[in-house]
N, C-alpha and C positions, 0 to 999 in steps of 0.2 A: 543364294544364301549369303548372309552377311555375318561378319565376325565382329565382335566387340572387343575392344582393348582397354585395359585399365592402365593409365599412366600415373606414376607417382612423381611429384616434383620434390626433389630433395633439397632445393634451395629455399623452401618456404617453411618458416617456423610456425608450428601450430601450438597455441597456448592450451594448457589443460583446461577443461571446462570448469566453470565456477561451481562450487558445491551448492547443491540445491538448498534453499531455505527450508528449515524443518519446523520451526516454531511459528505460531501466529504472529508474534512480534517481528520475527525476521521476514516473513512474507509481507506483512504490512509495510515495514520499513523499505523493503525492496520495491514494492509497487509505488510507494510515495516518491522514492528517489527516481525511479524510471519515468513516472509521469512528469515530475519537475524537470528532469533532464530533457524531456521531449518538448518542453516549453509550455506545458499546461499549467493553468492557475487553479490550484486546489482551493475550493471555497469552504468546504466543511466536510466532516466525517459523521456518518450516522452509525452508531455501534450498538448492537443488540446486547442484552444483559449477559448471555453466556460468553460472548466474546470479550466483554468488559472484564468479566471474572478471569478469563484466561489471560488477558493482558496484565491484570494485577498479579496473577500467580507467576507469570514469567518475568515481570519487570518490577514487582514490588509496589509499595504505596506511591512511588514517584511516577509510575507509568502514566497515569491520568491525573492531571492537576486541575483542581477547582479554581475558578476565576477569583482573583483577590477582591473584586468588588462584590460586596454582599447583595447589592441591588440587582445583580445579573445572575441568571441561572445558567452559567456556561461552564464547560470544562475544556481542557486542552490536552492534545497528544502532541507533544513538541510544540511546533508553531501552528498547529491546525486545531480549529474549533471542533469540539466533539458534541454531538447531540445524541441523546438517547433515542432509541427507536424500537417499535414493536416488530419491525421487519427482522427477518433472520439475517445473520452474518454482519459484515462490515461494508458499508456503502461509502464510496469516495465520490463526492460531488465536485465536478469541474465546471469552470466557466465554459459554456458551449459556444458554438459558432454563431448562433443567432440570439445571444443573450438569454438562452435557456440552459439551465444546468443539465449536464449528462452525468452518468454515474458508472463507476467501476465497482465490482463486487469482489471482496476477499472472503474466502471461506476458511 
């Protein structure tokens, strides 16, 4: 029969956990920051209509910016190009290992 023991190190400071992101804007910003910090190159975002509406509701008219060039049909979320999509949710497309994009999804 074996016994298990729990040891507590008193010399280690444990930081309180970060508060969980609750809004879509907070979740998207957190995911973008994490991906950038991990060294990924974000190519573009595809955002479905319901999520666009939510981002506007949370961030106001400035949440998504239309491109200044009238010849282009682009929008921007911060530094990231936004493309409308019929897919659900928000898709973050990254530069992939073999020159093919990969995606992360935010709901």
